[in-house]
N, C-alpha and C positions, 0 to 999 in steps of 0.2 A: 621409447620415451624414458628419459632419465628422471629419477625421483629426486626429492629434496629432503634433507634431514636437518634438524636443529643441531647447532654446534655442540651443545651440552649432551645431546643424545649420542652423538658420534664419540665424544670423549668418554661417556659411560660405556660405550661398546668396546672401545680400545682398552679401557681399564679392566673390564670384565674378562677380556681375552688374555691380557698380558700380566695382570695381577701385580702391579708395581709395589704394592704394600708389602710384598714378600721379600723385597730386596733392600739392602743397604747400598746405596748408589753414590756416585760422584757428582750428581746434579739432579735437578728436578725432572721427574718423569710426568708426561701428560701434556696438557696445554701450556706452552711456554709464551706464546704471543696470541692475544685474542683478536680475531678478525670478525667478519660478518657473521650474523646469527644463523643464516641459512646456507647450507653447503650442498652442492651438486657434483662438483668435480674435485678429485684429490690427485695431487702429484706426490709421488714418493721418490726418495733418494737416500743416499748414505749420510750426507752431511749438509747442514743448513748453511752452505756457503753462499756468497753473493751470486755466483754463477748459477746455482740451483734455483735460488729465489728469482733471478731474472728469467730463467727458463720457465718457471712456474707462472710468472706473470704473462709471458708470451703465450702460454698454453691456457690462459684464462682460468687458472686454478682458484678455488675458494679456500683450499687448505693444503698444507704441505705436511707430509709424514716422513720423519727421518729417524735414524739411529743416533747420530751425533747432533745434538741441539746447540743452543747458543750459550747456555750457562753451566758453569762447572764450579765445583767446590774449590775455594781458595783463589779464584780469579779476581782480577781488578774489576770492581763493580761499576766503574765509570762508563757511561755510554758515549764514547768518543771514537773517532777514526773509523776503522773497519766495522766495529760493532754498531756504531751509530748508523752506518750506511745500510747494513743488513736490516736493522730494525726499522729504519726509515722506509725502506722499500716495502716491507711487510705491512706497515701501518698505512702507507700511502695507497696501497691497493687492497686494503682491508682483508688480508690473507691470514688465516690462522696457522700457527705452527705447532704441530704435535711432535714430541720427541720422546723416545723410549730407549734407554741405554741397556743396562743389564737385563731388564725384563725381555727385551727383544733378542738378546743373545741366547736366553735360556728357554724360550718356548719350545716344548718337546717336538712340535711338528713344523711350525712356521718360522722359528727363530733362526738367527744366523748360523748357529752350530748345527742344528738339525738340517737346515737347508744345504749347508756345505757338505755334510755327510751324504745327503741324497745326490748331490752333484758328483761326488767322488764314488758313489756306488757302494758306500759302507753304511750299514745299519747300526746305530748305537745300541748298546745293551746295558750300559752303566754310565754313571757320571762320576766326576772327581773334581778336586780343586776347590778353591774358595767359592762358597755359595753354590756348590755343585754345578758350576758353569761349564766345565769341560765334559766332553763325551768320548767314549771309547767303544770299539767294537771289533768283531772278527774281520780279518782282511786276508788277501792272498796275493802278495807281490813277491816276485822272485828275489828282489834285492832293493837296496836303496835307490839305485839308478832307475829301476823300473817304476818305483813309487814316485820319484821326482819327475820323471817324464810324464806320468799320468796326471799329476797335479798341474804341471805346466800346460798340458793339453786342455784340461778342464777349465782352468782359469785364464788361459790365453796370455800368459806372461811368464817371464823367467823367474825362477825361485833360487833361493840359497839353500843348499843341502850340505850338512856336515854329518858324516857317519863314522862311528867307531867300529862298525862291522859291515863294510860295504858289500860283501858277498853273501851275507846271511839273509834268509827269507824273512819277510815281515808278515806275521800272522795276527798280530794284535796292534791296531792303529788307534791313536788318541789324537784329538784335535780340540782347539779352542780358538775362535777367530779373534782378529785384532791384535792388541798388544799383550798377549798372554804368555810371553816367554818365561815369566816367573812361575808358570804352572808346570814346567818341564819335569821337575822332580816328583810332583804329584802324579803326573802321567806315568812315570816309570814305576811309581809305587802301585799304580793301578794295573800294572802288568804289560804296559805298552812296549813294543819293539821300536816304534817310531812315533814322533809327535809332530803335528802340523799346527802352526799358528801364523800370525801375520808378520811378526818382527823377530829379530835375533839381537841379543845383547852379548857383550864379551864373554860372560861365564858359560853360555850354552855350548859354544864350540868345544870347550874343554870337557864339559860334562858328557857330550856325545861321544867323544873319543875315549874317555875314561870308563864309561858305562857300557860301551859296545852297542850303543843304540843310535838312532837316526833322528836328527832335528831338521825340520824344513820350515823356513820362513818364506811364506808365499805372498806377502803383502797385506798390510792392514786393511786398506780399502778393498783390495781384490777379494779377500776372504769374507768381507762383510757386505757384499753387494746384493745378497739374496733375501735377507730377512725382512727388510722394510717393504720390498716389493711384494713378498708373499703375504704379509699381514694386510697391507693396504688393499691388495687385490681381493683377498677373501672378504674383508669387511665391506668393500665397495660393492661386491657382488651380492652379499647378503642384504645390504641396505638399498640396493637399486641405484647406486651412484656410479659415475664414470671415474676411471682411474688410469693413470699413466705413470710408469716408472721412467725417470730421466737419469741417465748415466752421465756423470760429470767426471771426465778422465782424471785420474790421480795416480802418479807413479809409486806412491808409498804403499 
């Protein structure tokens, strides 16, 4: 028998777990769209895209929990076009949207970074970078190719690997999911031989070659598939709710 919880109680539970007040973020964390007061079934996903919202409707969800919500600092505030359609679907079906960005990246056990480390088989022992979002830990990979192959196997997708020391062993691995290519220098300062994130920009290839280290871009979406599912699953279990993670394919 699935239990029911009040929307505000669920919000309080998410907030207590993820502590959004600790972070300076790029958009609002917490309840972004208010739906029905009583919640029994949660759908989680990476991004509040129309495809995820439509899948949640088909799954008869009362609430959606995501990493990438609808609203971001500096965006056009008009509710038109694609934004209108996403919000229209949520309101028409009385579905609440909960979104947590940096708080979900940073949670030490259930967050995107901690979960990626678990998938890769690397335990973090220190943090680095802006708001201590990046993680670093001991590793044992023979070389950059071995690490790259391992990441590809775990995530099930091709990666971009640039190495300035392709034959050197990797003993210290740093990572930060999503678009954290700007954390590369902080990762090196933290003692990393290699850094994994979602995306690569032009400067990182040069830095890898010039510092004798390895940079791997494994996909923004691909590296952030695990935190929302882990958080929503734990909260649903604790509150007696049903939960389903829905993967919406994204090549990025």
